[in-house]
C-alpha positions in Angstrom: -65.7 -39.1 5.3 -63.5 -36.6 4.4 -63.7 -35.0 1.1 -61.4 -34.2 -2.1 -60.2 -31.6 -2.4 -59.3 -29.9 -5.6 -56.6 -26.4 -6.0 -57.0 -24.5 -8.4 -54.0 -23.0 -8.6 -51.9 -19.8 -10.2 -49.4 -20.7 -10.6 -48.4 -24.0 -12.0 -46.5 -27.0 -9.7 -43.3 -26.6 -11.0 -43.3 -23.1 -10.1 -39.6 -21.6 -9.4 -41.4 -20.3 -6.7 -43.3 -22.2 -3.9 -46.6 -20.0 -3.7 -49.6 -20.4 -0.6 -51.6 -23.1 -3.0 -48.5 -25.6 -3.4 -47.8 -25.2 0.4 -52.0 -26.0 0.8 -51.7 -28.9 -0.9 -48.7 -30.7 0.9 -50.4 -29.6 4.3 -53.6 -31.0 3.2 -51.8 -34.1 1.8 -49.7 -34.1 5.0 -53.4 -34.5 7.3 -54.7 -37.3 5.2 -57.0 -35.9 2.2 -57.2 -36.2 -1.2 -55.8 -33.8 -3.1 -56.1 -32.4 -6.8 -54.0 -29.6 -7.8 -55.0 -28.2 -11.0 -52.9 -26.1 -13.0 -53.5 -24.7 -16.2 -51.0 -24.7 -19.2 -51.1 -22.5 -22.6 -49.3 -25.3 -24.5 -51.7 -28.2 -23.9 -54.2 -28.1 -26.5 -57.1 -30.2 -25.1 -55.2 -33.4 -23.6 -55.7 -33.3 -19.7 -52.2 -34.8 -18.4 -52.6 -36.1 -14.7 -49.7 -36.8 -12.6 -49.0 -37.7 -9.0 -46.4 -35.9 -6.9 -46.1 -38.5 -4.3 -50.0 -38.5 -3.2 -50.8 -35.4 -4.7 -52.0 -35.5 -8.3 -51.8 -33.0 -10.4 -53.8 -32.1 -13.4 -53.0 -30.1 -16.1 -55.8 -28.4 -18.8 -55.0 -26.2 -21.8 -56.5 -22.6 -20.9 -55.9 -19.7 -23.7 -53.6 -16.8 -22.5 -55.3 -13.8 -21.1 -52.9 -11.8 -23.4 -53.5 -8.6 -20.4 -56.9 -8.7 -20.7 -56.7 -6.5 -23.9 -59.4 -9.0 -25.8 -62.9 -9.2 -23.5 -63.8 -12.4 -26.0 -60.8 -14.3 -24.7 -62.6 -14.4 -20.8 -65.7 -16.0 -22.0 -63.6 -18.2 -25.0 -61.5 -19.9 -21.8 -64.4 -20.2 -19.4 -66.2 -22.3 -22.2 -62.2 -24.4 -23.0 -61.8 -25.1 -19.7 -65.0 -25.9 -18.4 -65.9 -28.4 -20.6 -62.3 -30.3 -19.8 -63.3 -29.7 -16.1 -66.5 -31.4 -16.4 -64.6 -34.8 -18.3 -61.9 -35.1 -15.2 -63.7 -33.3 -12.0 -65.3 -35.8 -9.5 -69.4 -34.6 -10.1 -70.2 -37.2 -7.0 -69.3 -37.2 -3.9 -68.0 -35.1 -1.3 -65.9 -31.8 -2.8 -64.1 -29.0 -1.7 -63.3 -26.5 -4.9 -60.4 -23.8 -3.4 -59.6 -21.3 -6.2 -56.6 -19.0 -5.7 -57.9 -16.6 -8.7 -61.0 -15.6 -9.6 -60.9 -16.3 -13.3 -61.3 -20.3 -12.4 -64.8 -19.2 -10.6 -66.9 -19.4 -13.6 -65.5 -22.2 -15.1 -65.9 -24.3 -11.3 -69.6 -23.5 -11.1 -70.6 -25.1 -14.1 -69.0 -28.3 -12.7 -69.7 -28.0 -8.9 -72.7 -29.6 -7.6 -74.9 -28.3 -4.9 -73.6 -30.6 -1.6 -70.0 -29.5 -2.6 -68.5 -26.0 -1.2 -66.8 -23.4 -3.2 -64.1 -21.2 -1.1 -62.6 -18.2 -2.9 -59.0 -18.1 -1.3 -57.8 -14.5 -2.0 -53.9 -14.4 -1.0 -53.7 -11.0 -3.0 -55.6 -8.0 -4.8 -55.9 -9.4 -8.2 -56.6 -6.3 -9.7 -53.9 -4.3 -8.4 -52.2 -6.0 -11.0 -53.9 -5.7 -14.1 -52.7 -2.7 -16.4 -55.4 -1.8 -18.9 -59.2 -1.0 -17.8 -60.7 -4.0 -20.4 -58.6 -6.4 -18.0 -59.7 -4.5 -14.7 -63.0 -4.3 -16.0 -63.2 -7.6 -16.5 -61.1 -9.1 -13.5 -63.2 -7.2 -11.3 -66.4 -8.9 -12.5 -64.9 -12.2 -12.2 -63.8 -11.9 -8.9 -67.5 -10.3 -8.1 -68.7 -13.5 -9.3 -65.5 -15.6 -7.0 -67.4 -13.8 -4.0 -70.9 -14.6 -4.3 -70.7 -17.8 -5.2 -68.3 -19.0 -3.2 -69.5 -21.1 0.6 -66.4 -19.4 2.4 -63.7 -16.8 1.4 -60.4 -16.6 2.9 -58.3 -14.0 2.6 -54.2 -13.7 4.0 -54.6 -10.0 5.5 -57.6 -7.9 6.9 -56.8 -5.3 4.6 -58.1 -7.4 2.0 -61.5 -6.9 3.7 -62.9 -4.2 1.4 -63.6 -6.5 -1.2 -66.1 -8.0 0.4 -69.6 -7.5 0.9 -70.9 -7.2 4.5 -72.7 -10.0 4.5 -69.8 -12.3 2.9 -69.1 -15.3 5.0 -65.2 -14.9 5.3 -62.1 -16.3 7.7 -58.8 -14.2 8.3 -56.0 -17.0 7.0 -52.2 -15.8 7.2 -49.9 -17.5 4.9 -46.7 -19.7 6.8 -43.9 -21.8 6.9 -43.1 -25.3 5.8 -41.5 -26.4 9.1 -41.2 -30.4 8.6 -38.5 -28.9 5.8 -37.2 -26.3 7.8 -36.4 -29.0 10.3 -34.0 -31.0 8.7 -32.5 -27.3 7.2 -28.7 -27.8 6.1 -26.8 -24.0 6.0 -24.5 -24.5 3.3 -23.3 -21.0 2.7 -22.0 -20.9 6.2 -19.6 -23.7 4.9 -18.8 -21.6 2.2 -18.4 -18.2 3.5 -17.3 -16.9 7.1 -18.2 -13.3 7.7 -21.6 -12.8 7.9 -24.6 -13.6 5.3 -27.6 -11.4 4.3 -29.7 -12.9 2.0 -33.2 -12.4 0.1 -35.0 -15.2 -0.9 -38.1 -15.4 -3.5 -39.0 -13.5 -7.0 -36.6 -11.3 -7.7 -38.7 -8.8 -10.0 -39.5 -5.4 -10.2 -41.0 -5.1 -6.9 -37.9 -6.4 -5.3 -35.6 -2.8 -4.9 -31.9 -4.0 -5.7 -30.8 -0.4 -6.1 -31.0 -1.0 -2.0 -29.8 -3.6 -1.7 -26.4 -2.4 -4.2 -26.5 0.3 -1.3 -26.3 -2.0 1.3 -24.0 -4.4 -0.3 -21.7 -0.7 -0.6 -22.1 0.1 3.1 -21.3 -3.6 4.4 -18.1 -4.7 2.5 -17.2 -7.7 5.2 -20.9 -9.3 4.7 -22.2 -11.0 1.8 -25.4 -10.4 0.5 -27.1 -13.4 -1.5 -30.1 -12.6 -3.8 -31.9 -16.0 -4.7 -34.4 -17.1 -6.4 -36.3 -15.9 -10.0 -35.8 -12.4 -12.1 -37.5 -10.0 -14.9 -34.4 -7.8 -13.5 -30.9 -9.9 -15.2 -29.6 -6.6 -17.0 -29.4 -5.1 -13.1 -27.9 -7.8 -11.5 -25.6 -8.6 -14.1 -23.8 -5.1 -13.4 -24.4 -5.7 -9.4 -21.4 -8.4 -10.3 -18.6 -6.1 -10.4 -19.4 -6.1 -6.3 -17.0 -8.9 -4.7 -19.5 -9.5 -1.5 -22.9 -9.6 -3.9 -23.5 -13.4 -5.3 -27.1 -13.7 -7.8 -27.4 -18.0 -7.5 -31.3 -17.8 -9.6 -33.8 -20.2 -8.6 -33.2 -22.9 -6.4 -35.2 -26.0 -6.2 -38.2 -26.8 -3.3 -36.0 -30.0 -2.0 -32.9 -27.5 -1.1 -33.9 -23.5 -0.7 -34.6 -24.0 3.1 -30.9 -25.0 3.2 -30.4 -21.4 2.3 -32.6 -20.0 4.8 -30.4 -21.7 7.4 -27.7 -20.2 6.0 -28.5 -16.2 6.7 -27.6 -14.2 9.7 -29.8 -11.5 8.4 -32.9 -11.9 6.2 -34.2 -8.8 3.8 -37.2 -7.8 2.1 -36.4 -4.7 0.2 -39.7 -3.7 -1.2 -40.1 -1.2 -3.9 -43.0 1.6 -2.4 -46.4 0.9 -2.1 -47.1 3.5 -4.4 -45.3 2.0 -6.8 -46.5 -1.4 -6.8 -50.3 -0.8 -4.8 -50.6 -4.6 -4.7 -47.6 -4.4 -1.9 -50.7 -2.8 0.3 -52.5 -6.5 1.3 -48.8 -9.0 1.1 -48.8 -11.4 4.0 -45.5 -12.5 2.9 -44.7 -15.5 3.0 -40.4 -14.8 3.4 -41.4 -13.5 7.2 -42.3 -16.5 8.4 -39.5 -18.7 6.1 -36.6 -16.3 8.0 -38.3 -16.2 11.2 -38.2 -20.0 12.5 -34.5 -19.5 11.7 -34.3 -16.8 14.6 -32.1 -14.3 13.1 -32.9 -10.5 12.6 -35.5 -9.3 9.9 -35.2 -6.4 8.0 -38.0 -4.5 5.2 -39.2 -1.8 3.7 -43.1 -1.1 4.9 -45.4 -3.4 3.0 -48.5 -5.0 3.9 -49.1 -5.8 7.8 -45.1 -6.2 8.1 -45.6 -3.2 11.2 -48.1 -5.6 12.8 -44.8 -8.4 13.1 -43.2 -5.7 14.9 -40.1 -6.1 17.4 -40.0 -10.1 15.7 -39.3 -7.6 12.2 -37.2 -4.1 12.8 -39.5 -2.1 9.6 -37.3 0.8 7.9 -39.0 4.0 7.0 -37.3 5.3 4.3 -33.9 3.9 2.4 -30.9 5.2 4.9 -33.0 3.8 7.6 -33.1 0.0 6.2 -29.3 1.0 5.5 -28.9 1.9 8.8 -31.2 -1.3 10.7 -29.2 -3.8 9.0 -25.7 -2.5 10.3 -27.8 -3.0 13.7 -28.6 -6.5 12.7 -24.9 -7.3 11.9 -23.6 -6.2 14.8 -25.3 -9.0 16.5 -26.6 -7.3 19.9 -30.2 -8.5 19.8 -31.7 -9.2 23.5 -32.5 -13.3 22.8 -36.6 -12.7 23.7 -36.1 -11.1 20.0 -34.6 -14.9 18.7 -37.2 -17.0 20.6 -40.5 -14.7 19.4 -40.0 -15.0 15.6 -39.1 -18.7 16.3 -42.3 -18.9 18.2 -43.8 -16.9 15.4 -42.6 -19.2 13.1 -44.0 -22.6 14.9 -47.4 -20.5 14.6 -47.9 -20.3 11.4 -47.2 -23.7 10.8 -49.5 -24.8 7.2 -50.4 -28.0 9.2 -52.7 -25.2 11.5 -53.6 -23.5 8.9 -54.5 -25.9 7.1 -56.0 -27.1 9.9 -58.5 -24.0 10.0 -59.0 -23.7 7.5 -60.7 -27.1 7.3 -62.8 -25.8 10.6 -63.8 -23.1 8.6 -64.8 -24.4 5.3 -66.5 -27.4 7.4 -68.9 -25.0 9.4 -69.3 -23.2 6.1 -73.1 -23.3 4.7 -74.2 -24.7 1.4 -75.7 -21.8 -0.1 -73.6 -22.4 -3.9 -76.3 -22.5 -6.4 -75.0 -24.0 -9.5 -74.9 -21.5 -12.7 -76.7 -23.7 -16.1 
């Protein structure tokens, strides 16, 4: 008998970015599991909402905003509010797996999960590096320690996250992946409109993305068209960059169409700022790498996370000047064919279905040591 799988998300189902929990939900569904994707909303006050998206049940519950952790009392209050709602809507009997994408779910889930149900803490980021004050960091550290203690299994996207865990913790390294099913039918839509080389960044265009570097690249290679796609908090800089005829910002693209844009590129870039400026980049396993890799074209990145281990499929630049130079080499098209094939093989080895199957095996073999907190 297959377990019912609850995935407790960081991002809502309708997020403009496809995050790890969305892709795992889809993969488990394709494998024939009953999947419930639990999201939190600040707007739906004490009114749980359920809806079906295909075979996946989306459950929306109310939670207070944490306000960057400045009020410690909000954490306990939210635990109480969330636990009350979850008690009504989460199955209390039968085989269930509770997969937590954020440690902030941990205390609520621990109150409702039964001893024969498993809790999995799925770590895709160093959440503590997102905190901006000591109160927030202290409280979040408390929740993460609790999640690690109560989990039957901790899954991590990178070995660089292992320093979070005590020596006796049960864990598995499960990297991010690519949605091969949707990639198979991708249509290179931009190639119908642009005849020259196309360079692109697809993802969250937030402060971690070095738009100054993108601008420098666009100036250096005026015959190539540069596309930046995704939600942003850098609107002013993007408006400024519109002065360049070969630069195009398209905003966020729907899930259903995004693979068409990945398929359109001649070079995929990941121009992140330095790890010193954004420490959480040290542990990032970028989904974009695998999405780019499926289509075989060159990938140029700055130094972050685990990308160094992916060379030569990925070209990792040590400096911005080197990034610009490496991009020029990629645009020349003189790359050996075997590198193309290695990228495609890398992507296929990171199919989300394969990753979900590995997670199933790891969870199935994990011990039932969870203790319910009354």
